N, C-alpha and C positions, 0 to 999 in steps of 0.2 A: 948487627949493623943495619940501619933502616934504609940507607941509600946504597945501591950497588955501584961499585966503581965503573967508570966508562971503559968498555973493552975496546981494543983497537978496531974491531969490526964495526962497532957502533959509532966510534969516533969517525971512521971513514964514511959511514952512512950519513952521519950528521953533517960532515963537511960537504959531502956531495949535495945534500939537501940545501944547505946554506947557499951554495953556489947556484943551484937551480932557483932558489927563492930570490936571490939577488938578480939573476938574469931575468926572471919573471917581472920583477919590479921595474926593471929598465925596459922591458918589452923586447929584449934581445934573444928570445928563445921561442922556438916554434912549438906548436901544440904536439907535434909528433915527437919532439925531443922530450917533452914532459911525459908523454905516454910511455916512451922507452925507459925513462928513469923509473917510472912507477912499476913497470914490468920487472925491472932488475932488483927492486927493493924486496926485502923479505917481508913476512907478515908483520913483524915488529916494526920494520921500517915504514910500512904503509900506515900503521897506527900513529907513528911519530909524525909522518907527513900530514896526516889528517889533522892532528893536534896543532902542528906548526902552521898549517894552512889556516886553521881557525884563528890562531894567534896573529898570523900575518894579516888576515882579514880585519881583525879587531884593530890592529895597529893602523892599517890603512884608513879604516873608518874614523878612528880618533884623529888622525892627521887631517882627514877631509873636514871633520867638524872644526878643528882648529883653524884650518884655512877659511872655511865658511865664516867663522866668527871674525877673523881678521878682515875679510872682505866686507862683512856687515859693518864693522867699525869704520872702515874707510869710506863706505857709502854714506854712513851717518855723518862723518866729518865733512864730506863733500857737500851734503845737503845743508849742513850748518853754515859752511862758508858761502854756498850759493844763496842761501836765505839772507845772510848778512850783506852780501853784495847787492842783492835786490833791494833791501831796506835802505842801504846807502844811496842807491840810484833814485829811489822814491824821494828821499829827503833832499837830494841834490836838486831835483826838478821842482820840489816845493820851494826851496830856497831861491832858485832862479825866478820862479813866479813872484815870490815876495819882493825880490829886487826889482823886477819889472814894474811892480806896483808901489815902489818907493817905501817899502816897509823894511828899512835898513836894519833896525835892531832885531826884529824877528828873524830876518834872513841870517844875520850874524850869529844868532844863537844856534840855528840849525847847522850852519856851516862849521861852527866850532865842533860839532859832533862828528862831522865827516871830513875833517881837515886833510886827510890823505886821498880823498876821492877826486879824480879828474883835476879840474882847475879850481878846486874849493879854496885853496890858499890865496889865489889871485882874487877870487870873488869875496873872500873875507876881507882882504885889504881894501877892495873897492867899497864894501859895505861900511867898513870902519872910516874910510875917507869921507863918505857921505854923512855918517853920524857926526864926525868931528866938524864938518862944514855946517851942519844944523846947529851945532853948539857954538859956532863961530870960533872954533879953535883951529885956526888956519895952519899953524906950524905943525900940529899933530896930524892934520889932514894931509899936509905935504909929505910928512914922514911916511904915512901909510901909502900914499900914492907912489912913492919911490920904491916900495916893496914889489910893485907890479912891473914885470919886465917890459922894456920898451917895445919889444917885438910881439907883445901879446896879441893873439888873433882870435880871441874868444867872442862869446855872444855880446859882451858889453864893451867891445873895443872902441866903438864910436863914442860912447859916453866917457870912457876913460881918456881918450884922446882929447875930448873937449875939456875935461878937468885939467889935463896937462897944460893946455893953452891958457886956462884961467888962473891957475895957481902959479905964482912966480917960482 
């Protein structure tokens, strides 16, 4: 037989070691308690403890590596989201600048890319209203203008209020 059966004494020793290892992992054991257990162990038990400590150390290191990998992935995801938000912010201000310079179509194209950012939906409706007015499509302009809430308090609220008074 290549593997010796576990004797009751060895089983007791392994159980005690498992309990000590578990307590160590939780931090619920004092150094003096560990030293006392080591003194009580036989020579074979000490060898098992050294081997098990090495295995426990390897397991802890692997767990730490796994944790570090997960943290790295979360940081990378956060950076990606942060970059995306910054890009949307830059596009938003670019679109606002285009609207301020009456470049309705260009602003509309940029706003379509960031439709969920801030008040981009309102600004899109405003840009489309102005585009339709340039095309003298008054019914379509009015339809777009109706998409803007009456209580809109954004950057172009004065211009939008003026359009509400002009269009029937």
